[in-house]
Every structure is written in structure tokens, then in C-alpha cells.
C-alpha positions in Angstrom: 56.6 1.7 -190.0 58.6 4.1 -187.9 57.4 4.3 -184.3 58.1 7.5 -182.3 59.7 7.3 -178.9 57.5 8.1 -176.0 57.8 11.7 -174.8 59.3 12.5 -171.4 55.8 13.6 -170.3 54.3 10.2 -171.2 57.1 8.4 -169.3 56.4 10.5 -166.2 52.7 9.6 -166.4 53.6 5.9 -166.7 55.9 6.1 -163.7 53.3 8.0 -161.7 50.6 5.3 -162.5 53.0 2.5 -161.5 53.7 4.3 -158.3 50.0 4.7 -157.6 49.4 1.0 -158.4 52.3 0.0 -156.2 51.1 2.1 -153.2 47.6 0.7 -153.7 48.9 -2.8 -153.1 50.0 -1.6 -149.7 46.5 -0.5 -148.5 44.6 -2.5 -146.0 41.6 -4.4 -147.3 38.0 -3.6 -146.4 36.5 -6.6 -144.5 33.0 -7.8 -144.2 32.4 -8.8 -140.6 29.2 -10.7 -139.8 28.0 -7.9 -137.5 28.9 -4.6 -139.1 29.0 -1.4 -137.1 28.4 2.2 -138.3 31.6 4.0 -137.3 30.9 7.4 -138.9 31.7 10.2 -136.5 29.0 11.5 -134.1 28.8 14.5 -131.8 30.5 14.4 -128.5 30.1 16.5 -125.4 33.5 17.9 -124.3 33.9 18.6 -120.7 34.6 22.3 -119.6 38.1 22.5 -118.4 38.0 24.5 -115.1 38.9 24.6 -111.4 36.0 24.7 -108.9 36.1 26.4 -105.5 33.4 25.9 -102.9 33.9 27.1 -99.3 37.6 26.4 -99.4 37.4 23.1 -101.2 38.9 22.9 -104.7 38.5 20.4 -107.5 40.2 20.7 -111.0 40.1 18.9 -114.3 42.7 21.1 -115.9 45.1 18.5 -117.1 45.3 15.9 -119.8 43.5 12.7 -118.9 41.1 14.4 -116.5 37.3 13.7 -116.3 35.1 15.9 -114.1 31.9 17.5 -115.4 30.6 19.3 -112.3 31.5 19.9 -108.7 29.0 21.0 -106.0 28.4 21.1 -102.2 25.6 18.9 -100.9 25.9 19.7 -97.2 28.5 20.8 -94.6 30.5 17.7 -95.0 29.5 16.3 -98.4 30.6 17.3 -101.9 29.6 15.8 -105.2 31.7 15.2 -108.3 29.5 14.6 -111.4 30.9 12.5 -114.1 29.2 12.1 -117.5 30.4 10.3 -120.7 31.5 11.9 -124.0 28.3 10.6 -125.7 25.8 7.8 -125.6 25.1 5.0 -126.0 28.2 3.8 -124.2 29.3 0.9 -122.1 29.6 1.1 -118.4 33.1 2.5 -118.0 32.4 5.5 -115.8 35.9 6.9 -115.7 36.8 9.9 -113.5 40.0 11.7 -112.8 40.5 15.0 -111.0 42.6 16.9 -108.5 41.1 17.9 -105.1 42.4 19.9 -102.2 41.4 22.2 -99.4 42.6 25.5 -97.8 42.5 23.7 -94.4 42.7 20.2 -93.2 39.3 18.5 -93.2 37.5 15.2 -93.7 34.7 15.1 -96.3 32.4 12.6 -97.9 33.0 12.8 -101.6 30.3 11.6 -103.9 31.0 10.3 -107.4 27.8 10.7 -109.3 27.3 9.1 -112.8 23.7 10.0 -113.8 22.1 6.9 -115.4 25.3 4.9 -115.3 26.9 2.4 -112.9 30.0 2.8 -110.8 32.9 0.7 -112.0 36.4 1.7 -110.8 37.8 1.5 -107.3 39.4 5.0 -106.7 43.2 5.3 -107.1 44.8 8.1 -105.1 48.1 9.9 -105.7 49.3 12.7 -103.4 51.2 15.7 -104.8 54.9 15.0 -104.9 54.5 11.2 -105.0 54.8 9.0 -108.0 53.1 6.0 -106.4 49.4 5.4 -106.7 47.3 3.9 -103.8 44.2 1.9 -104.4 41.6 3.2 -101.9 40.6 0.8 -99.1 37.2 -0.5 -100.1 35.9 0.1 -96.6 36.2 3.9 -97.2 33.6 4.0 -100.0 30.3 2.4 -100.8 27.6 2.3 -103.5 24.7 1.5 -101.2 22.5 4.5 -102.0 22.3 3.7 -105.7 24.4 2.1 -108.4 25.2 5.4 -110.0 26.5 7.1 -106.8 29.6 6.1 -104.8 30.6 7.9 -101.6 34.2 8.1 -100.5 35.6 9.2 -97.2 38.6 11.3 -97.9 41.0 13.6 -95.9 41.8 16.9 -97.6 44.6 19.4 -97.1 46.5 22.0 -99.1 48.4 19.2 -100.6 46.7 18.3 -104.0 45.7 14.7 -104.6 44.5 13.0 -107.8 41.4 10.9 -107.4 41.1 8.7 -110.5 39.3 5.5 -111.6 42.6 4.2 -112.9 46.1 5.5 -112.6 46.6 8.6 -114.7 48.5 7.7 -117.9 48.1 10.2 -120.7 49.7 10.7 -124.1 52.6 12.6 -122.6 53.4 9.6 -120.4 53.2 7.4 -123.4 55.6 9.6 -125.3 58.0 9.5 -122.4 57.9 5.7 -122.2 58.3 5.3 -125.9 61.2 7.7 -126.2 62.8 5.9 -123.3 62.7 2.6 -125.1 64.1 4.2 -128.3 66.9 5.9 -126.4 67.8 2.8 -124.4 67.7 0.3 -127.2 69.5 1.0 -130.5 67.3 -1.3 -132.5 64.0 0.3 -131.3 62.9 2.8 -133.9 60.3 5.4 -132.7 58.2 7.0 -135.4 55.3 9.4 -135.5 53.0 7.8 -138.1 50.3 10.4 -138.2 48.0 12.6 -136.1 44.7 11.9 -134.4 41.5 13.8 -135.1 42.6 16.5 -132.6 46.1 16.6 -133.9 47.9 14.4 -131.3 50.7 12.2 -132.5 50.2 8.5 -133.0 53.4 6.6 -132.3 54.9 3.4 -133.5 57.8 1.4 -132.1 59.5 -0.8 -134.6 61.9 -3.4 -133.2 63.8 -4.8 -136.1 67.1 -6.0 -134.7 68.4 -8.3 -137.4 67.5 -5.8 -140.1 66.2 -8.7 -142.1 63.2 -7.2 -143.9 61.4 -10.5 -144.3 61.5 -11.6 -140.6 58.2 -12.9 -139.2 56.4 -10.2 -137.3 54.4 -9.7 -134.1 52.1 -6.7 -133.9 51.0 -5.2 -130.6 48.4 -2.5 -129.9 47.0 -0.8 -126.8 44.8 2.0 -125.5 42.0 1.8 -128.1 39.8 2.4 -125.1 41.0 5.3 -123.0 40.5 4.1 -119.3 42.0 0.7 -119.9 45.2 1.4 -118.0 45.8 -2.0 -116.5 45.9 -3.5 -120.0 48.4 -0.7 -121.0 50.6 -1.7 -118.0 50.5 -5.3 -119.1 51.6 -4.2 -122.6 54.5 -2.3 -121.2 55.6 -5.3 -119.1 55.2 -7.6 -122.1 57.4 -5.4 -124.3 60.0 -5.0 -121.5 60.4 -8.8 -121.5 60.8 -8.9 -125.3 63.6 -6.3 -124.9 65.4 -8.0 -122.0 69.1 -8.8 -122.4 68.5 -12.5 -121.9 69.2 -15.5 -124.1 65.6 -16.2 -125.0 64.7 -12.5 -125.7 67.9 -12.0 -127.6 67.3 -15.1 -129.7 63.7 -14.1 -130.4 64.6 -10.5 -131.5 67.2 -11.9 -134.0 64.4 -13.8 -135.8 61.4 -11.6 -135.4 60.2 -8.1 -136.1 58.0 -6.5 -133.4 55.7 -3.6 -134.3 54.0 -1.7 -131.5 51.2 0.9 -131.5 51.2 1.7 -127.8 48.4 4.3 -127.8 46.0 4.2 -130.7 43.5 6.6 -129.2 45.5 9.6 -127.7 42.5 12.0 -128.0 40.2 9.8 -126.0 42.9 9.3 -123.4 43.8 13.0 -123.0 40.1 14.0 -123.1 39.3 11.6 -120.3 36.8 9.7 -122.3 35.1 6.6 -121.1 35.3 4.6 -124.3 35.5 6.6 -127.5 37.8 8.8 -129.6 37.2 12.5 -130.5 34.8 11.3 -133.2 32.6 9.7 -130.6 33.3 6.1 -131.8 34.6 2.9 -130.3 37.8 2.4 -132.2 37.7 -1.3 -131.6 34.6 -1.5 -133.9 36.3 0.3 -136.8 38.5 -2.4 -138.3 36.4 -2.9 -141.4 36.2 0.4 -143.3 38.6 2.6 -141.2 36.3 5.5 -141.0 38.1 6.9 -138.0 41.4 8.7 -138.6 43.3 6.7 -136.0 42.3 3.3 -137.3 43.1 4.4 -140.9 46.5 5.6 -139.9 47.4 2.5 -137.9 46.0 0.1 -140.5 47.7 1.7 -143.4 51.0 2.0 -141.7 50.9 -1.6 -140.5 49.9 -3.1 -143.9 52.4 -0.9 -145.7 55.3 -1.9 -143.4 54.4 -5.6 -143.5 53.8 -5.9 -147.2 56.7 -3.7 -148.3 59.1 -5.8 -146.3 57.4 -9.1 -147.0 56.9 -9.9 -143.3 54.6 -12.7 -142.2 52.5 -11.6 -139.3 52.3 -14.5 -136.8 50.4 -12.9 -133.9 48.4 -9.8 -133.3 48.0 -8.8 -129.7 45.6 -6.1 -128.5 45.9 -5.2 -124.8 42.6 -4.1 -123.0 41.0 -4.0 -119.6 37.8 -5.4 -118.3 36.3 -6.7 -115.0 38.6 -9.7 -114.9 41.7 -11.3 -116.6 40.6 -13.0 -119.8 42.0 -13.9 -123.2 39.7 -13.6 -126.2 41.0 -15.8 -129.0 39.9 -17.1 -132.3 37.6 -20.1 -132.6 39.1 -23.3 -133.8 37.5 -23.0 -137.3 39.9 -20.0 -138.0 43.2 -21.6 -139.0 45.8 -18.9 -138.6 49.5 -19.0 -139.7 50.3 -20.4 -136.3 47.2 -22.5 -135.8 47.3 -24.3 -132.5 49.6 -21.7 -130.9 47.0 -20.2 -128.6 46.0 -23.5 -127.0 49.5 -24.4 -126.2 50.3 -20.8 -125.0 47.3 -20.7 -122.6 48.3 -24.1 -121.2 51.9 -22.9 -120.8 50.6 -19.9 -118.8 48.7 -22.2 -116.5 51.8 -24.4 -116.0 54.1 -21.4 -115.4 51.9 -19.6 -112.8 51.0 -21.8 -109.8 47.3 -21.5 -108.9 46.4 -19.4 -111.9 44.0 -20.8 -114.5 44.0 -18.5 -117.5 40.5 -17.8 -118.8 40.5 -18.5 -122.5 37.3 -17.4 -124.3 37.5 -18.2 -128.0 34.7 -17.0 -130.3 34.3 -16.5 -134.0 34.3 -13.3 -136.0 31.5 -10.9 -135.1 31.9 -7.2 -134.9 34.9 -5.4 -136.6 37.4 -5.7 -133.8 41.2 -5.9 -133.9 41.3 -9.6 -133.1 39.3 -10.4 -136.3 41.2 -7.8 -138.3 44.6 -9.5 -137.6 43.2 -12.7 -138.9 41.4 -11.4 -142.0 44.2 -9.0 -143.0 47.3 -11.2 -142.3 46.0 -14.7 -141.5 47.6 -14.1 -138.1 46.5 -15.4 -134.7 44.5 -12.5 -133.3 44.3 -12.3 -129.5 42.6 -9.7 -127.2 44.6 -9.7 -124.0 42.3 -8.4 -121.3 43.4 -7.5 -117.8 41.1 -6.9 -114.8 40.5 -3.3 -113.7 41.6 -4.2 -110.2 44.1 -6.9 -110.9 47.1 -6.5 -108.6 49.6 -4.4 -110.4 52.6 -6.5 -109.6 50.9 -9.7 -110.6 49.7 -8.3 -113.9 53.3 -7.2 -114.8 54.7 -10.6 -113.7 52.0 -12.4 -115.7 52.7 -10.3 -118.8 56.4 -11.0 -118.6 55.6 -14.8 -118.3 53.2 -14.5 -121.2 55.9 -12.9 -123.3 58.5 -15.6 -122.4 56.1 -18.4 -123.1 55.2 -16.9 -126.5 58.9 -16.6 -127.4 59.6 -20.2 -126.4 56.9 -21.4 -128.7 58.0 -19.2 -131.7 61.8 -18.9 -131.4 62.5 -22.4 -132.8 59.6 -22.3 -135.3 
């Protein structure tokens, strides 16, 4: 029996099918967490971008990262800034950020009003022309009247000043920092891996110094929640330590790949959101079905990179902020690739920082958060690295550097 040769058309179909199957192997899995969360997009209320003027006093939210929903005069010496969230329900992260100035020198009482929500952040102030931020003296503000109303005593002049719950750090700042690392270190590759719901770039930094595709990997994330700037600062200090020209860091980079997603939620950051993305969803509850564009982009890029190059993810670190420094780790029944690492790491932090007792809070899988995703997707040690909102900025940077060094010590000779 004579068999005909397959046509070029059939060959192309077969090649296409094989390519589809191959790509399919690089897609992230869908995971069944014990406490599923509906992460389909919901309606948000966008703030109106404008500058207010009342009797020579001005306030503005016309910049990325601002949050100011209304501005009004209460009496001759008191003005009120109203701050509302992007949607509800939402956790108590009443973030605010605006510019304020006056056509003449004057002292005012400035009320921060969050209807139905509680005050959280001590004001951070930056004067026009300065790079440095100053944490407001707590004697200059109070929340005695009601939990949703804080009153600040503030001196105004023609010189603009930012008044923000946390230091302003938007997507442009993240781009500047990321490009700086890429320009300063030849083995740091910066890539735009996709766009957010509103079209902002999502960036990835890939540190792959030895160019060994199968090197064990560390994955780092930050800014899933917009106002969590202290966690973002800790992430930057942690990465800086990994990139140091020092024997330990150099040895670590020769054996490990480091993949960083420094700002997963650029829309929420630039829109001044309290918690959510432009789809009105907490991105750290969407690591199951990836219904939000940002999670889908990051998950697919991470899985494709890891699987294509046959890396083994050892640790997944997600940097956040809360009321105090704390490490959320996996419970002991979850045996990761580096099982036992986190207990030794936490103890090493305690030993390395006199007087500091790291708060380790292990718990099992519950809602679809990144910590659980790292474990379910890669068998990696998933850790949520939380930094206090008001933790001293120099201390949080020092601690993050020490945390990076202690991690490298434990893994470099593995």
C-alpha cells in the first residue's frame, strides 16, 4: 500500500498544535483554596481630578498617587479634606495624598475626614523643592472628636506641600527606580510584561547573572495594595542587598536567578486607591483564577519563565505593610522545597538585630493570596513580609538588608 506524504498544510497544522500544547504547559494552574473569593471586577468610584480654592487656600489632587475627594471651609481657621475609598467593602486603609498651599502665610486646622472609616496613617509632609519627607509630630494632630476625623495643625504659605498618609511613590517613581537598577547592573534585565486594566506598564526585573537557565530562583513581589509604601521601601532595600558588590551577594547571584515584580498594581497606586485595582478588587485575593488582568499577566509571565528555563523556585516573597512588622509564613504541615528555611531565617534575624524579636505568624492556606500561590504553584516557601506603616524608615531598610543577607547565607551553600 502506497502512503501519500502529508501536505505542507497538514504539517503547518501539526506544528501549530504542538506550539499550542507547548505554550499550554507554561500556563499557571488554577488552585482551589479553602476560602475562595469572588474576584470578578466591580464598579469603582473614581475621584474627580481638580484643584480647589477657598478664600486663598488651595488643595489639589492633580497628580498620580493623589487621593482627595472634596475640600471645604468649616470656619475661619478650619478646612476639611474629605477622603473616600474607591469602593466598598474595603479594609481600613484610609489613604490620602494631596497638595496644599495658600496665597498668604497662615496657620489652619486641617481636618481629614473619612466618612464611616477610621483614621490610619500618621501624615507625612514634603515641602516643595525638597525630596525628604517628614513624619508629622503626633502632638500636632488628634482623632479625639471621632475615629473618622483627624485634625492637623499646619502652617501654610505660597510654597506647596504634599500631605500624604504615606510617602508618595507612584508608577513613575517605580519606573525610575527599575530603570536605574537595569542601567547600573549589566545582569539586571528590565522588561515590560504587559499592561494593567488602565494601560499602565507592569514591569519585571530579571537578575540572571550566570546565564544558567536552570538556576534555582527567588521570586519577589510588591505593591499589590497601593498605600503599602513601607513594604515597598523594604523590598527596594532587600533587592539592593542582593545586588551589592560583596562576596556573599556575588556568590548568591552566581547560583540563583532573582525575578522581581516591583509594582503589581500600578493603576491602584496612581489612582490613589486604598486597597484595590481599577477593577475594584484586592489583587492579593486573586491567586486562584487570575480574573484580574494584573494577576493574570504576572502569573503567566512567572510560570512561563520558570518552566521554560527549568528553574526551581525556592522562595516567594511578597512585601506588604500593616500596623506592625510581621512575617506571615506557611504552617509546618506545608513542606516546601526548602522546608525548615523560615524557622532558621526568623531566628537568624533575631540573632542579627539586637533587641528585635521578629514576629512570625504561620498559618495554613486560606484565601487565594500570594503566599499560598507560591507554595501551590511551585512548592516554594511562600512568605508575606509585612512592614509597619510607621516603622522607622532607616530601621526598615537596615532590617531588610539583614533579612536579605541571612537568606543568602542559608541558601548559597545549599
